[in-house]
N, C-alpha and C positions, 0 to 999 in steps of 0.2 A: 825592305822586306815587310810583308803584311802578316799580321796575326788575326788571322781572322777568328690541418692547415691551421692552429695558426697563432698565436700569441694574443695577449690582452691588449685591446686598444687603450691608448693614453691620449685623450683629446684635450686641446686647449680651445675654448670657445670664448670669448668676450665678443660654318665649315667653309673653307675659303680657298686660297691659291692652290694648295696641293691636292685637295679632294680626297681626304682619307676615306677609305672604303672598307674598313674592317667590320665584322659583325658587331663589335663593340660600339663603333660610332653609328652604325645603322640603328641599333637599339636606342642609343642616346638620342638620335634625331627624332625617332618615333616618340620617345618619352617627352621630349621637349615640346612637341606639337600639342600633346595633351595637357601640358602645364601652362599654356598661354593664358588661359582664363584665370589661373591662380596668380600669375605674376603681373598681369596687366594693371597699370596704374601705380606699380611700385617704383620707387626711385632707386638709382644706383645700379650696379652691375649684378646680374644673376650668374651663378656658376655655370660652366658649360654642361654640368650634369643636370641642370634644371633646379638645383637646390638654391635656397636663399643663402646658404653658407658657402663660402669658397672653400673647397676641400683641398688641403695641402698634405700630401703623403710624405712622411719622413722615415727613412730607414737608417737607424744608427745603433751601434753596439752599446747598449746601456748596461750590459753585464758580460762576463767572460774575459778572455785574455786581452781584448782590445778596448775594454770599457774605459781605460784611463783616458783615451782620446775621445771615444764615442760619447761619453757622458758630457764632456765639454761641448761637443758639437750640438747635442740635444738641448743642453741648457741655453746655449747662445741662440739657437733658432727659436726656442720657446720664448726667450726674452724678446726677440724681434717681433714675434707674433703678438705677444701681449702688449707691447708698445703700440703696434699698428692698430690693434683692436681698441685700445684705450683712446686712440686718437681718431676714432671713427671708422676704422677698417680701411679697405681698399675701395675708394669711391663709395663709401657707405656700406660696403658688404663685409661682414665679419668673417674672419678666417677660422675654420675648424682644422686644427693640426692633429692629424691621425698618425701616431708614432709608436707602433708596436716594437718591442725590443727584439732585435735580430740576434742577440746573444753570442756574437762573434762566430756565427755558424753560417757558412755559405749556402747550405741547403735551405736553411730557414730564410735567408735573404730571398731565394727564389720563390719559396712558398708565399712569403709576405708581399713580394712585388706583384705576384699574380693576384693576390687578394685585394691589394690597394687599387690596382688598375681595373680589374674586372668586377669586383664586388662593391668596393667603396667608391669606385668611379671618380678617382681624384682628378682635380683640375691640373695639378702639377705634382711631380715626384722629385724629391730631394734625397741626397744621402749616399751611403756606402762609405766604408772606411778604407779597407785595403783595395789595391787594384784587383786582387782575386775576387773580392766581393762585387766590385763593379762589373768585372767581366762575367760573373755568374748571373747577373741580372740584365746586362745589356742586350742579349738576344731576346729576352722577354719584352724589354722596352721597345726594341725595333719591331718585333712581331706585332705588338699592339699599338705601334705608332704613338707612343707616349712621350710627351714633352718632359725631359729629364735634365736636372742640374746636379752634376757631381762636384762636390765642394772641397775635395782633398787635394793637397799637393800630390803629384804623382810623376811617373816616369815619362809622361808625354806620349804623343803619337796618335791619340784617338781622333779619328776623323769620321764623324757620325752625324747624319742629318737630324737625328732626334736628341742628341746629347750635347749639352753645354758644360764645359769644364771651367770652373772658376778658381781652382787652386793654381799655384805656381808650377812651372814645368822646368826641365833641366836647362834649357837655353837661358832661362831667366835666373836660375839659381847657381849653376855650376861655373860657367865660363869666366865671369869676372872675378869670382872669389878664388878659383883654382889658380888662375894666372898670377894673382898677387901672392898666393902662398908658395908657389913654385919659385917665384923670384925671391921670396923672403927666406925660405927654409931649405929648398933643394928639390931635385927632380925625381927622386926615387920614392915611389908611392906603393903602399900595401893596402888592399881593399878587403874589408869583411862586410858581407851583405846578406840580408834575408833571402832565403832560398825559395823565392816565388817570383812572379813576373815583375813586380816593382823592383826588387833588389837586382835581378838579373839584367833588366833593361837599363836601369840607372847605372849599373856598373859598366855596361857597354858605352853609355854616354861618357863616363869618366875615361874609358880607354880612348875613345875618339878625341876628346878634348885634350887629354894628356899628349896624345900623338901630335896634335896640332901645335902644342906648346913645346915639343921636344922633350917631354918628360917620359918617365919609364914606370909602367905598372909592373912591379916586381912579382907580385902574386895576388891572387884573388881567392877568397874562401866564401862559400855560400852556406849559410847557417840555417837549418830548419827552424821553424818558429817555436818548436817545443824544447829547444836546447836552452839550458840555463847555466851550464858549466863550461867555462872557456879556458881551462888550464892549458890544454894542448895548443889551442889557437894562440894564446898569449906567448907560449914558448916559441912558436914558429915566428911570430912577429919580432920577438927579441933577437932571435938568431938572424933574421933578415936585416934588422937595424935600418928601417926605412927613414926617410926624411919627413914623411907625412903619412898618416893613417886615415884612410877614408872609412867611415863607419856608416853603414846603411842598415841599421838595426831597428826592429819593429816589435812592439809589444812588451809586456811585463817580463817575460822570460829573458829576452835579449838584454833588457836593461841591467841585468846583473853583471854584464861585462865590465861596467865602469868601476865598480868597487873592486872586482877581482883584478882588473888592470892596475889599479892603484896599489893594492896589497902586494902585487908582484913587482912593483917598482918600475913598471913600463911607463916611461916618460917620453911622449912623442906628440907633436902637434897633430890635431885631428880636424877633419873636414867632413861635413855631412849636409844632406838636404832636409833631414827630418828631425834629428835629435835636438833637444833643448826646445825648439819651437813647438814641438808636439808633446813630447813626454816630460818636459820640464825637469830633465835629469839634473840640471844645475841647482835645482832646489831640493830634489828628492835625495841627493847624495851629498855627503860631506865633502868639502874641499880637501885636497886638490884634485879629486877624481876627474873633473871636467876642465881642468886648466888647459888653456890654449885650444879649446874647441871653437872652430869657426864654422859658421853656417850662413849661407845666403838666404835671407828671409824676406817675405813680404809682411810678416807680422810676428811680434812677440809682445807680451803684455808690458814689458819694460820700455817700449818705445816712448821717448820722453817728449811727446807732443800734447798740447792741451786737448786736441780732438781725441786722442787715444785715452788720456787719463779720464776724460768724461765717460767714455765707454766702459773702461775698467771699473770705475766707481759704480756705475749702474749695474754692471754684471754682478759684482760682489754684494751690492745692496739686495739684489734679487736672490742670489745664491751665496749666502754668507759662509756656508760650509765648503764651498768649492776650493780646490787647491791651486788652480791655475786656469787662465784663459789663453789658449794657444792659437797657433796659426790656423788650424782647421776650424776652430770655433769661430774665429773672426770671419773666415770665409763663409760659414753657414749664416752668420748674422748679416753681413752685407748682401749676400745673395738673396736673402729674403726681401730686403729693401730693393734690390735690383728688380726682382719679380714685381714688386709693388709699383715701381716706376714704370715698368713695361705695361702692366695692365691699365694703369691710369692714362698712359699715353695713347694706347690703342682703343680703350673704352670697352673692352670685353675680356672675358677669360677664355674665349674660344682658342683652343690650343693651336689650330692651324694659323689663325690670324696673328697670334703672338709670335710663333716661330717665323712667320713670314716677315714680320716687322724687324725682328732681330737680324734677319738676313739682309734687310734693305740698308740699314745704317747703324753706326755704333751708338751705344747707349751708355751713359756714365752714371756712377753712383759714388757718393762720398762715403768712404769706409773709414774705420779707425786707422788704417795704414796710410790713408790719403785717397786721391782720386783713382778709381778703377774704371776702365773702359772696355767694352766688349769688342771683339774682333770678328766681324761677320764671316770672313773667309774660313777661319779655322774653328769657330765656336769655342774659343778660349778668351782670355782677358789680359790686358796689360796689368802690370803690378809695379808698386813702388818697392824696389829691392834695396835692402841694406845688408852690409856685411856685419854680422854680430860676432862678438868674441867674448868668451868667459875667461876672466883672469884667475889668479891663484886663489882668490876668495870667492869665486863664482859670481862676481859682479859682471854685469853685461854692459859692453860698450858697443856703439853703432857707428858705422860710416853714414855720411849723408845719403838720403835716398836717391835712386835713379829710376826713372820710369823705363821699364823694359818690355818690349813687345814679345808676344809668343810667335816668333818669326819662323821657326824651323819647319813647321808643317807646310807652309806656303812656299818657302824657298827650297826645301828639300824634296819631298815626294810630290809637291804640287797640289796639296789639298785646297780646294776652293769650293766651299759649300754655298756660295752665292751664285753659282752657275744656274741653279734653279732657285727662285725665290720661294722660301717656305720649304717645309719638310717634304721629301719625295723619295719613294722607293727606288728611283733611278740614281740617287746620290749614294756616296760611300757610307758604309756602316762598318768600319774596319779600324785597325790600329796599325800604324807604321812604326818601325824601329830603325835606329840609325845604322 
């Protein structure tokens, strides 16, 4: 199945295969012609806007209900930009990070996306927190043929010629972990999920995978994002007495579930794709509220490798008042370096040429989680996936990492964005669901 002005700027300063033909790129080309005399003789790359600065647009929730995760992402991306600029920029070109606060408001996302693309003329656009915010801006991105990188873990299925998704997806997070939990605890599963596209589609993934494993989804509840009282939900879970509770809860309001569960004496193993790794509930709430929470993760700050510890140390040195650096923050960090590697490989910031190169062959980047590699067919990435568990003291243990490909889009609906090299209006700009 398919699913088919403006805030204060916060800045950090230290045409090819597909033939994009929008008014925006026509004006850009005209402006570039007039700028030749100014740039002649300069070394390094010039931004596709004609600016000496490479303009990087970033849309993250720095305030509002989703700021707990959004501010981590903003901080991690700003750290990457500052590191790159301190090291000479991207082939000598300094990055200007233009990052207005989206304030956890999807209408504001749309307004700011239009401004970054059409007024600030950014060379690359990053960001969005929830799947709802991504889907609010993706039509704008497609209309303006903008190179866009979405860095969140999400429910999967986006097959879009202009969009690259660098977070983990369900086939990477759910299948191996759920199989081990069904074997260990039992086959009866109860799901509570955020009531929007992320929760709904991810719950459908759990239904499909549970069916493949011979497990039973006893019940599903979809919780609006403004709900913070879970007494009736907890009562229903206790009455059902499941072997495993799947929690797909999002934002500050939903996080109140865990203390309420603990106070009610609800003791059941839990599985998630988002909690702990994003909202660090294992640190925010006293034990034993998160006891036996299991999550398939590509990243948590507790991963005990030298590569990760170095990153965590640098993050807290830059942001000493930060509370956590989570999965999405790490994605924003390595995705910035992925873009750097791409620009330096191609030798230009021209969006058409960059998107064409990503379609030609995989590109790797060394991330705090380990090696990450792009998948040209699906516009997603491989991840190093670990099973994380919180014990009764909220200490985190990990399984050994396994590199997992984002295989479902190519094997299921047949998404292949390499059929045309480079972005093209003839390619899909849609989202598939299981």
